[in-house]
py3Dmol code that shows the C-alpha trace and the ligand (Angstrom):
import py3Dmol

protein = """\
ATOM      1  CA  MET A   1     -30.265 -16.408  28.214  1.00  0.00           C
ATOM      2  CA  PHE A   2     -27.905 -18.853  26.617  1.00  0.00           C
ATOM      3  CA  ASP A   3     -25.735 -15.961  25.666  1.00  0.00           C
ATOM      4  CA  PHE A   4     -22.702 -18.169  26.322  1.00  0.00           C
ATOM      5  CA  LEU A   5     -23.832 -20.438  23.454  1.00  0.00           C
ATOM      6  CA  LYS A   6     -23.703 -17.571  20.999  1.00  0.00           C
ATOM      7  CA  GLN A   7     -20.223 -16.567  21.946  1.00  0.00           C
ATOM      8  CA  LYS A   8     -17.597 -17.748  19.460  1.00  0.00           C
ATOM      9  CA  LYS A   9     -15.281 -20.132  21.194  1.00  0.00           C
ATOM     10  CA  GLN A  10     -11.832 -18.511  21.588  1.00  0.00           C
ATOM     11  CA  SER A  11      -9.111 -20.622  20.130  1.00  0.00           C
ATOM     12  CA  LYS A  12      -6.071 -21.212  22.307  1.00  0.00           C
ATOM     13  CA  SER A  13      -3.970 -21.550  19.102  1.00  0.00           C
ATOM     14  CA  PHE A  14      -0.887 -20.106  20.707  1.00  0.00           C
ATOM     15  CA  SER A  15      -0.672 -22.573  23.650  1.00  0.00           C
ATOM     16  CA  PRO A  16       2.361 -24.433  22.144  1.00  0.00           C
ATOM     17  CA  LEU A  17       4.340 -21.100  22.439  1.00  0.00           C
ATOM     18  CA  VAL A  18       3.653 -20.917  26.172  1.00  0.00           C
ATOM     19  CA  THR A  19       5.474 -17.591  26.371  1.00  0.00           C
ATOM     20  CA  ASP A  20       5.062 -14.223  24.714  1.00  0.00           C
ATOM     21  CA  MET A  21       8.399 -12.413  24.559  1.00  0.00           C
ATOM     22  CA  HIS A  22       7.394  -9.172  23.009  1.00  0.00           C
ATOM     23  CA  CYS A  23       4.745  -6.652  24.255  1.00  0.00           C
ATOM     24  CA  HIS A  24       4.366  -3.074  25.335  1.00  0.00           C
ATOM     25  CA  LEU A  25       2.220  -3.235  28.385  1.00  0.00           C
ATOM     26  CA  LEU A  26       4.106  -1.242  30.961  1.00  0.00           C
ATOM     27  CA  PRO A  27       1.670   1.616  31.274  1.00  0.00           C
ATOM     28  CA  GLY A  28       2.721   5.064  30.092  1.00  0.00           C
ATOM     29  CA  VAL A  29       6.257   4.464  29.107  1.00  0.00           C
ATOM     30  CA  ASP A  30       5.983   4.208  25.338  1.00  0.00           C
ATOM     31  CA  ASP A  31       3.359   3.886  22.677  1.00  0.00           C
ATOM     32  CA  GLY A  32       1.803   0.800  24.538  1.00  0.00           C
ATOM     33  CA  SER A  33      -0.896   0.651  27.088  1.00  0.00           C
ATOM     34  CA  SER A  34      -1.785   3.933  28.751  1.00  0.00           C
ATOM     35  CA  ASN A  35      -3.021   2.570  32.131  1.00  0.00           C
ATOM     36  CA  ILE A  36      -3.142  -0.502  34.223  1.00  0.00           C
ATOM     37  CA  GLN A  37      -6.706  -1.369  33.297  1.00  0.00           C
ATOM     38  CA  GLU A  38      -5.720  -1.535  29.637  1.00  0.00           C
ATOM     39  CA  THR A  39      -2.670  -3.728  30.619  1.00  0.00           C
ATOM     40  CA  VAL A  40      -4.929  -6.092  32.532  1.00  0.00           C
ATOM     41  CA  GLU A  41      -7.425  -6.430  29.635  1.00  0.00           C
ATOM     42  CA  CYS A  42      -4.537  -7.073  27.141  1.00  0.00           C
ATOM     43  CA  LEU A  43      -3.085  -9.706  29.459  1.00  0.00           C
ATOM     44  CA  ARG A  44      -6.396 -11.381  29.762  1.00  0.00           C
ATOM     45  CA  ALA A  45      -6.722 -11.483  25.889  1.00  0.00           C
ATOM     46  CA  MET A  46      -3.170 -13.040  25.785  1.00  0.00           C
ATOM     47  CA  ALA A  47      -4.132 -15.716  28.270  1.00  0.00           C
ATOM     48  CA  SER A  48      -7.349 -16.384  26.287  1.00  0.00           C
ATOM     49  CA  VAL A  49      -5.371 -17.352  23.191  1.00  0.00           C
ATOM     50  CA  GLY A  50      -3.014 -19.640  25.135  1.00  0.00           C
ATOM     51  CA  PHE A  51      -0.130 -17.596  26.576  1.00  0.00           C
ATOM     52  CA  GLN A  52       0.776 -18.582  30.126  1.00  0.00           C
ATOM     53  CA  LYS A  53       3.829 -16.361  30.513  1.00  0.00           C
ATOM     54  CA  VAL A  54       4.648 -12.905  29.300  1.00  0.00           C
ATOM     55  CA  TYR A  55       7.696 -10.705  29.221  1.00  0.00           C
ATOM     56  CA  PHE A  56       7.281  -6.837  28.906  1.00  0.00           C
ATOM     57  CA  THR A  57       9.583  -5.268  26.304  1.00  0.00           C
ATOM     58  CA  PRO A  58       9.225  -1.459  26.391  1.00  0.00           C
ATOM     59  CA  HIS A  59      10.883   0.568  23.655  1.00  0.00           C
ATOM     60  CA  PHE A  60      14.340   1.916  24.081  1.00  0.00           C
ATOM     61  CA  GLN A  61      14.830   4.389  21.099  1.00  0.00           C
ATOM     62  CA  ALA A  62      15.128   8.051  20.451  1.00  0.00           C
ATOM     63  CA  ASN A  63      11.394   8.655  20.586  1.00  0.00           C
ATOM     64  CA  TYR A  64      11.147   6.943  24.018  1.00  0.00           C
ATOM     65  CA  PRO A  65      14.271   7.720  25.913  1.00  0.00           C
ATOM     66  CA  ASN A  66      13.592   5.270  28.746  1.00  0.00           C
ATOM     67  CA  GLU A  67      16.218   4.441  31.333  1.00  0.00           C
ATOM     68  CA  GLU A  68      16.714   0.858  32.397  1.00  0.00           C
ATOM     69  CA  ASN A  69      16.722   1.585  36.145  1.00  0.00           C
ATOM     70  CA  ASP A  70      13.464   3.500  35.962  1.00  0.00           C
ATOM     71  CA  ILE A  71      11.862   0.798  33.850  1.00  0.00           C
ATOM     72  CA  GLN A  72      12.789  -1.849  36.371  1.00  0.00           C
ATOM     73  CA  LYS A  73      11.309   0.252  39.252  1.00  0.00           C
ATOM     74  CA  ARG A  74       8.075   0.854  37.318  1.00  0.00           C
ATOM     75  CA  PHE A  75       7.859  -2.827  36.621  1.00  0.00           C
ATOM     76  CA  ALA A  76       8.312  -3.835  40.282  1.00  0.00           C
ATOM     77  CA  THR A  77       5.476  -1.516  41.260  1.00  0.00           C
ATOM     78  CA  LEU A  78       3.248  -2.870  38.432  1.00  0.00           C
ATOM     79  CA  LYS A  79       3.937  -6.488  39.488  1.00  0.00           C
ATOM     80  CA  LYS A  80       2.643  -5.712  42.968  1.00  0.00           C
ATOM     81  CA  GLN A  81      -0.549  -4.044  41.552  1.00  0.00           C
ATOM     82  CA  LEU A  82      -1.159  -6.916  39.139  1.00  0.00           C
ATOM     83  CA  ALA A  83      -0.702  -9.472  41.999  1.00  0.00           C
ATOM     84  CA  ALA A  84      -3.504  -7.643  43.871  1.00  0.00           C
ATOM     85  CA  MET A  85      -5.777  -7.609  40.856  1.00  0.00           C
ATOM     86  CA  ASP A  86      -5.182 -11.176  39.695  1.00  0.00           C
ATOM     87  CA  ASP A  87      -8.386 -13.134  39.651  1.00  0.00           C
ATOM     88  CA  GLY A  88      -6.918 -16.216  37.972  1.00  0.00           C
ATOM     89  CA  THR A  89      -7.356 -14.893  34.437  1.00  0.00           C
ATOM     90  CA  LEU A  90      -3.951 -13.365  34.049  1.00  0.00           C
ATOM     91  CA  PRO A  91      -0.779 -15.000  32.653  1.00  0.00           C
ATOM     92  CA  GLU A  92       2.398 -14.905  34.627  1.00  0.00           C
ATOM     93  CA  VAL A  93       4.179 -11.639  34.055  1.00  0.00           C
ATOM     94  CA  ALA A  94       7.688 -12.935  34.272  1.00  0.00           C
ATOM     95  CA  ALA A  95       9.980  -9.953  33.870  1.00  0.00           C
ATOM     96  CA  VAL A  96      10.732  -6.702  32.055  1.00  0.00           C
ATOM     97  CA  SER A  97      13.223  -6.689  29.162  1.00  0.00           C
ATOM     98  CA  GLY A  98      13.420  -4.157  26.318  1.00  0.00           C
ATOM     99  CA  GLU A  99      12.976  -3.732  22.589  1.00  0.00           C
ATOM    100  CA  TYR A 100      16.158  -1.940  21.565  1.00  0.00           C
ATOM    101  CA  ARG A 101      16.142   0.190  18.427  1.00  0.00           C
ATOM    102  CA  PHE A 102      19.237   0.247  16.273  1.00  0.00           C
ATOM    103  CA  ASP A 103      19.266   3.257  13.912  1.00  0.00           C
ATOM    104  CA  PRO A 104      21.299   6.406  13.201  1.00  0.00           C
ATOM    105  CA  ARG A 105      19.594   8.200  16.027  1.00  0.00           C
ATOM    106  CA  PHE A 106      19.896   5.532  18.732  1.00  0.00           C
ATOM    107  CA  ALA A 107      21.972   2.462  19.578  1.00  0.00           C
ATOM    108  CA  ARG A 108      22.970   1.035  23.029  1.00  0.00           C
ATOM    109  CA  ARG A 109      26.607   0.064  23.014  1.00  0.00           C
ATOM    110  CA  PRO A 110      27.625  -3.413  24.221  1.00  0.00           C
ATOM    111  CA  GLY A 111      29.799  -3.517  27.361  1.00  0.00           C
ATOM    112  CA  VAL A 112      28.910   0.175  28.010  1.00  0.00           C
ATOM    113  CA  ASP A 113      25.206   0.342  28.479  1.00  0.00           C
ATOM    114  CA  ASN A 114      23.238  -1.683  30.937  1.00  0.00           C
ATOM    115  CA  VAL A 115      20.702  -3.343  28.568  1.00  0.00           C
ATOM    116  CA  LEU A 116      17.649  -5.294  29.769  1.00  0.00           C
ATOM    117  CA  THR A 117      17.521  -8.734  28.232  1.00  0.00           C
ATOM    118  CA  LEU A 118      15.323 -11.750  28.077  1.00  0.00           C
ATOM    119  CA  PRO A 119      16.592 -14.848  29.926  1.00  0.00           C
ATOM    120  CA  GLY A 120      19.983 -16.203  28.667  1.00  0.00           C
ATOM    121  CA  LYS A 121      21.245 -12.744  27.666  1.00  0.00           C
ATOM    122  CA  ARG A 122      18.877 -12.631  24.690  1.00  0.00           C
ATOM    123  CA  LEU A 123      18.566  -9.107  23.359  1.00  0.00           C
ATOM    124  CA  LEU A 124      15.455  -8.146  21.449  1.00  0.00           C
ATOM    125  CA  CYS A 125      16.442  -5.726  18.714  1.00  0.00           C
ATOM    126  CA  GLU A 126      14.494  -3.803  16.083  1.00  0.00           C
ATOM    127  CA  PHE A 127      15.414  -1.562  13.103  1.00  0.00           C
ATOM    128  CA  SER A 128      13.677   1.560  12.037  1.00  0.00           C
ATOM    129  CA  LEU A 129      10.783   1.085   9.549  1.00  0.00           C
ATOM    130  CA  HIS A 130      12.349   3.935   7.459  1.00  0.00           C
ATOM    131  CA  PHE A 131      16.141   4.043   7.544  1.00  0.00           C
ATOM    132  CA  ASN A 132      17.154   1.490   4.942  1.00  0.00           C
ATOM    133  CA  ASP A 133      20.844   2.168   4.833  1.00  0.00           C
ATOM    134  CA  TYR A 134      21.750   1.353   8.446  1.00  0.00           C
ATOM    135  CA  MET A 135      22.736  -2.291   9.356  1.00  0.00           C
ATOM    136  CA  PRO A 136      24.452  -2.468  12.724  1.00  0.00           C
ATOM    137  CA  ILE A 137      26.252  -5.701  11.820  1.00  0.00           C
ATOM    138  CA  ASP A 138      29.478  -4.535  13.679  1.00  0.00           C
ATOM    139  CA  ILE A 139      27.501  -3.646  16.855  1.00  0.00           C
ATOM    140  CA  PHE A 140      25.680  -7.020  16.661  1.00  0.00           C
ATOM    141  CA  ALA A 141      29.019  -8.825  16.454  1.00  0.00           C
ATOM    142  CA  GLU A 142      30.292  -6.928  19.470  1.00  0.00           C
ATOM    143  CA  TYR A 143      27.294  -8.054  21.482  1.00  0.00           C
ATOM    144  CA  GLN A 144      27.766 -11.605  20.356  1.00  0.00           C
ATOM    145  CA  LYS A 145      31.451 -11.471  21.528  1.00  0.00           C
ATOM    146  CA  LEU A 146      30.198 -10.563  24.923  1.00  0.00           C
ATOM    147  CA  GLY A 147      27.870 -13.642  25.023  1.00  0.00           C
ATOM    148  CA  TYR A 148      24.603 -12.021  24.002  1.00  0.00           C
ATOM    149  CA  THR A 149      22.146 -13.704  21.647  1.00  0.00           C
ATOM    150  CA  LEU A 150      20.438 -11.330  19.356  1.00  0.00           C
ATOM    151  CA  ILE A 151      16.774 -11.643  18.259  1.00  0.00           C
ATOM    152  CA  LEU A 152      15.580  -9.332  15.515  1.00  0.00           C
ATOM    153  CA  ALA A 153      11.985  -8.258  16.033  1.00  0.00           C
ATOM    154  CA  HIS A 154       9.508  -8.454  13.132  1.00  0.00           C
ATOM    155  CA  PRO A 155      11.868  -8.696  10.065  1.00  0.00           C
ATOM    156  CA  GLU A 156       8.754  -9.014   7.941  1.00  0.00           C
ATOM    157  CA  ARG A 157       7.768  -5.421   8.785  1.00  0.00           C
ATOM    158  CA  TYR A 158      10.853  -3.645   7.302  1.00  0.00           C
ATOM    159  CA  PRO A 159       9.898  -2.663   3.805  1.00  0.00           C
ATOM    160  CA  TYR A 160      13.553  -2.451   2.616  1.00  0.00           C
ATOM    161  CA  LEU A 161      14.562  -5.920   4.047  1.00  0.00           C
ATOM    162  CA  GLY A 162      13.939  -8.718   1.528  1.00  0.00           C
ATOM    163  CA  ILE A 163      13.923 -12.343   2.749  1.00  0.00           C
ATOM    164  CA  HIS A 164      16.520 -13.148   0.014  1.00  0.00           C
ATOM    165  CA  SER A 165      18.644 -10.088   0.686  1.00  0.00           C
ATOM    166  CA  SER A 166      22.355 -10.159   1.564  1.00  0.00           C
ATOM    167  CA  GLU A 167      21.571  -8.521   4.858  1.00  0.00           C
ATOM    168  CA  VAL A 168      19.255 -11.337   5.886  1.00  0.00           C
ATOM    169  CA  LYS A 169      21.840 -13.932   4.870  1.00  0.00           C
ATOM    170  CA  THR A 170      24.569 -12.095   6.813  1.00  0.00           C
ATOM    171  CA  MET A 171      22.450 -11.980   9.954  1.00  0.00           C
ATOM    172  CA  LYS A 172      21.456 -15.652   9.599  1.00  0.00           C
ATOM    173  CA  ASP A 173      25.136 -16.683   9.042  1.00  0.00           C
ATOM    174  CA  MET A 174      25.966 -14.794  12.255  1.00  0.00           C
ATOM    175  CA  GLY A 175      23.395 -16.776  14.180  1.00  0.00           C
ATOM    176  CA  ILE A 176      20.915 -13.893  14.770  1.00  0.00           C
ATOM    177  CA  PHE A 177      17.454 -15.185  15.600  1.00  0.00           C
ATOM    178  CA  PHE A 178      14.286 -13.848  13.981  1.00  0.00           C
ATOM    179  CA  GLN A 179      10.921 -13.094  15.636  1.00  0.00           C
ATOM    180  CA  ILE A 180       7.850 -12.761  13.581  1.00  0.00           C
ATOM    181  CA  ASN A 181       4.737 -10.866  14.882  1.00  0.00           C
ATOM    182  CA  VAL A 182       1.815 -13.227  14.998  1.00  0.00           C
ATOM    183  CA  LEU A 183      -0.426 -10.320  13.942  1.00  0.00           C
ATOM    184  CA  SER A 184       1.450 -10.049  10.690  1.00  0.00           C
ATOM    185  CA  LEU A 185       0.148 -13.471   9.799  1.00  0.00           C
ATOM    186  CA  ASN A 186      -3.461 -12.129   9.890  1.00  0.00           C
ATOM    187  CA  GLY A 187      -2.779  -9.079   7.768  1.00  0.00           C
ATOM    188  CA  PHE A 188      -2.628  -6.572  10.655  1.00  0.00           C
ATOM    189  CA  TYR A 189       0.295  -4.687   9.077  1.00  0.00           C
ATOM    190  CA  GLY A 190      -0.792  -5.249   5.449  1.00  0.00           C
ATOM    191  CA  ASP A 191      -0.413  -7.798   2.705  1.00  0.00           C
ATOM    192  CA  THR A 192       3.390  -7.487   2.203  1.00  0.00           C
ATOM    193  CA  ALA A 193       4.233  -8.074   5.831  1.00  0.00           C
ATOM    194  CA  MET A 194       1.789 -10.986   5.969  1.00  0.00           C
ATOM    195  CA  GLN A 195       3.317 -12.587   2.930  1.00  0.00           C
ATOM    196  CA  LYS A 196       6.907 -12.163   4.286  1.00  0.00           C
ATOM    197  CA  GLY A 197       5.882 -13.413   7.643  1.00  0.00           C
ATOM    198  CA  TYR A 198       4.755 -16.674   6.239  1.00  0.00           C
ATOM    199  CA  GLU A 199       7.775 -16.885   3.997  1.00  0.00           C
ATOM    200  CA  TYR A 200      10.267 -16.444   6.857  1.00  0.00           C
ATOM    201  CA  ILE A 201       8.455 -19.196   8.777  1.00  0.00           C
ATOM    202  CA  GLU A 202       8.242 -21.625   5.874  1.00  0.00           C
ATOM    203  CA  ALA A 203      11.920 -20.978   5.004  1.00  0.00           C
ATOM    204  CA  GLY A 204      12.866 -21.958   8.584  1.00  0.00           C
ATOM    205  CA  LEU A 205      14.171 -18.543   9.293  1.00  0.00           C
ATOM    206  CA  ALA A 206      11.926 -17.589  12.125  1.00  0.00           C
ATOM    207  CA  GLU A 207      12.797 -19.073  15.563  1.00  0.00           C
ATOM    208  CA  TYR A 208      10.337 -17.007  17.731  1.00  0.00           C
ATOM    209  CA  LEU A 209       6.824 -15.538  17.557  1.00  0.00           C
ATOM    210  CA  GLY A 210       5.802 -12.469  19.438  1.00  0.00           C
ATOM    211  CA  THR A 211       2.492 -10.637  19.916  1.00  0.00           C
ATOM    212  CA  ASP A 212       3.898  -7.076  20.051  1.00  0.00           C
ATOM    213  CA  THR A 213       0.716  -6.228  21.881  1.00  0.00           C
ATOM    214  CA  HIS A 214       0.384  -2.490  22.548  1.00  0.00           C
ATOM    215  CA  ASN A 215      -3.250  -1.894  23.402  1.00  0.00           C
ATOM    216  CA  MET A 216      -6.815  -3.213  22.965  1.00  0.00           C
ATOM    217  CA  ARG A 217      -6.694  -2.875  19.212  1.00  0.00           C
ATOM    218  CA  TYR A 218      -3.911  -5.334  19.137  1.00  0.00           C
ATOM    219  CA  ALA A 219      -5.527  -7.556  21.780  1.00  0.00           C
ATOM    220  CA  LYS A 220      -8.676  -7.850  19.644  1.00  0.00           C
ATOM    221  CA  ALA A 221      -6.601  -8.589  16.598  1.00  0.00           C
ATOM    222  CA  LEU A 222      -4.747 -11.200  18.555  1.00  0.00           C
ATOM    223  CA  LYS A 223      -8.011 -13.070  19.209  1.00  0.00           C
ATOM    224  CA  ASP A 224      -8.930 -12.839  15.544  1.00  0.00           C
ATOM    225  CA  THR A 225      -5.483 -14.120  14.650  1.00  0.00           C
ATOM    226  CA  ALA A 226      -5.882 -17.132  16.910  1.00  0.00           C
ATOM    227  CA  ASN A 227      -9.048 -18.164  15.014  1.00  0.00           C
ATOM    228  CA  ASN A 228      -7.250 -17.833  11.622  1.00  0.00           C
ATOM    229  CA  LYS A 229      -7.146 -21.356  10.112  1.00  0.00           C
ATOM    230  CA  LYS A 230      -3.808 -20.622   8.356  1.00  0.00           C
ATOM    231  CA  VAL A 231      -2.240 -19.513  11.602  1.00  0.00           C
ATOM    232  CA  GLN A 232      -3.612 -22.591  13.320  1.00  0.00           C
ATOM    233  CA  LYS A 233      -1.987 -24.758  10.684  1.00  0.00           C
ATOM    234  CA  ILE A 234       1.286 -22.961  11.151  1.00  0.00           C
ATOM    235  CA  MET A 235       1.156 -23.537  14.896  1.00  0.00           C
ATOM    236  CA  LYS A 236       0.660 -27.269  14.386  1.00  0.00           C
ATOM    237  CA  SER A 237       3.318 -27.712  11.701  1.00  0.00           C
ATOM    238  CA  HIS A 238       6.224 -25.558  13.204  1.00  0.00           C
ATOM    239  CA  THR A 239       8.064 -25.444  16.382  1.00  0.00           C
ATOM    240  CA  PHE A 240       9.343 -22.189  17.912  1.00  0.00           C
ATOM    241  CA  LEU A 241      11.716 -21.460  20.832  1.00  0.00           C
ATOM    242  CA  ASN A 242       9.356 -19.331  22.845  1.00  0.00           C
ATOM    243  CA  SER A 243       8.790 -21.990  25.539  1.00  0.00           C
ATOM    244  CA  GLN A 244      12.561 -21.818  26.442  1.00  0.00           C
ATOM    245  CA  LEU A 245      12.010 -18.359  27.880  1.00  0.00           C
TER     246      LEU A 245
END
"""
ligand_1 = """\
1
FE2
Fe 7.549 -3.912 19.747
"""
view = py3Dmol.view(width=600, height=400)
view.addModel(protein, "pdb")
view.setStyle({"model": 0}, {"cartoon": {"style": "trace"}})
view.addModel(ligand_1, "xyz")
view.setStyle({"model": 1}, {"stick": {}})
view.zoomTo()
view.show()
């Protein structure tokens, strides 16, 4: 009895973002959710912290050799299944895009490969956490020439990339956007990534936030992050571009 009174009220801290533009919830295609039940539970958690709309961004990299056509077919099937399961607790699952790895083992070529983008030809990119001598600046410039906007996922997570580095300056001078993982702000990836996450935001170098949700461990951490007072302060004092998506 009165169990509901004991439950901690879930903060909808991320409501101002409206949209999450980075998650791995297409079942069975990468290191994200393993089945549709897990996808649904993660989506419910995202809605509970304020997200109304979600884009799926499966990995495209050497370890997950996904093909764009196959990913789109899988997504269309999943959309139908989700529609049948929606009890009003799910956010809108808008579309499937991708998180494209650029490292010495893998890089999609602009104008050659059919990349899956977020609306407005926005391409979500990531680097390896390990290769520190590979900066695909030339490839990024080629994408930009073809009208793509590049968004670098979680710059705070690359141990070799300093916020005051020449690489960051170059990317910012080129007009490359940065997306910080919200879980970084609650220490999910360690103290260094947390500190860098806040630094990027405070320096005005982070235009987007993403959840990068993979599974229920991330979903639980997302709820904890939404209740973090420092994160709540950031959400009130800063504006991000997520709602444009
Ligand atoms: Fe990701």
